[in-house]
C-alpha positions in Angstrom: -11.6 -9.4 10.1 -13.9 -7.0 8.0 -12.4 -5.8 4.7 -10.6 -2.4 4.9 -12.0 0.1 2.4 -10.5 3.3 1.0 -13.2 5.5 2.7 -12.1 4.0 6.2 -8.5 5.2 5.7 -7.4 8.8 7.0 -5.5 11.2 4.9 -2.1 10.2 6.5 -3.1 6.4 5.7 -4.1 7.5 2.1 -0.7 9.2 1.7 1.1 6.3 3.1 -0.8 3.7 0.9 0.6 6.2 -2.3 4.2 5.9 -1.0 3.9 2.1 -0.3 2.4 1.6 -3.7 5.3 3.5 -5.4 7.8 1.7 -3.4 6.3 -1.5 -4.5 6.1 -0.7 -8.1 9.7 0.5 -8.0 12.2 -2.2 -8.7 15.1 0.0 -7.8 14.0 0.4 -4.1 14.8 -2.5 -1.6 13.6 -1.1 1.7 10.7 1.0 3.3 10.3 2.1 7.0 6.6 2.4 8.3 6.7 4.0 11.4 4.2 5.6 14.0 3.1 5.5 17.5 0.5 3.0 18.6 -3.1 3.6 17.3 -1.9 5.6 14.3 -3.2 3.3 11.8 0.0 1.3 10.4 -1.7 -2.2 10.7 -4.8 -0.9 9.0 -2.8 0.5 6.1 -0.9 -2.7 5.7 -4.0 -4.6 5.5 -5.5 -2.4 3.0 -2.3 -2.7 1.0 -2.3 -6.3 1.2 -6.0 -6.6 0.1 -5.2 -4.0 -2.7 -2.2 -6.2 -4.1 -4.0 -8.2 -6.4 -5.1 -5.2 -8.3 -1.9 -3.4 -8.1 -0.2 -6.7 -9.5 -2.8 -6.8 -12.7 -2.4 -3.1 -13.4 1.4 -3.5 -13.1 1.5 -6.3 -15.5 -0.4 -4.1 -17.9 1.8 -1.1 -17.6 5.2 -2.8 -17.3 6.4 -5.6 -19.4 9.0 -6.9 -16.9 6.8 -6.6 -13.6 
C-alpha cells in the first residue's frame, strides 16, 4: 500500500482527521465512532491517522507534560 498524503484526502476526511486527532489527544474521551457508507473513505482516513500518529505523539509530548 502506498502512503496516504494530506492532499489525497477529501474535505470530509480532513474534518474527520481533525476530530479524530482531538479525540486522541483528549484524555477525558474514551470512545469515538466513525461511520459512513462503503467507499466514503473511512479506511483511508484511519490509515492516514495511523501514519500521522508518531508526529502527533511527538507534538503532544512537547505540549503536554502528562501525555
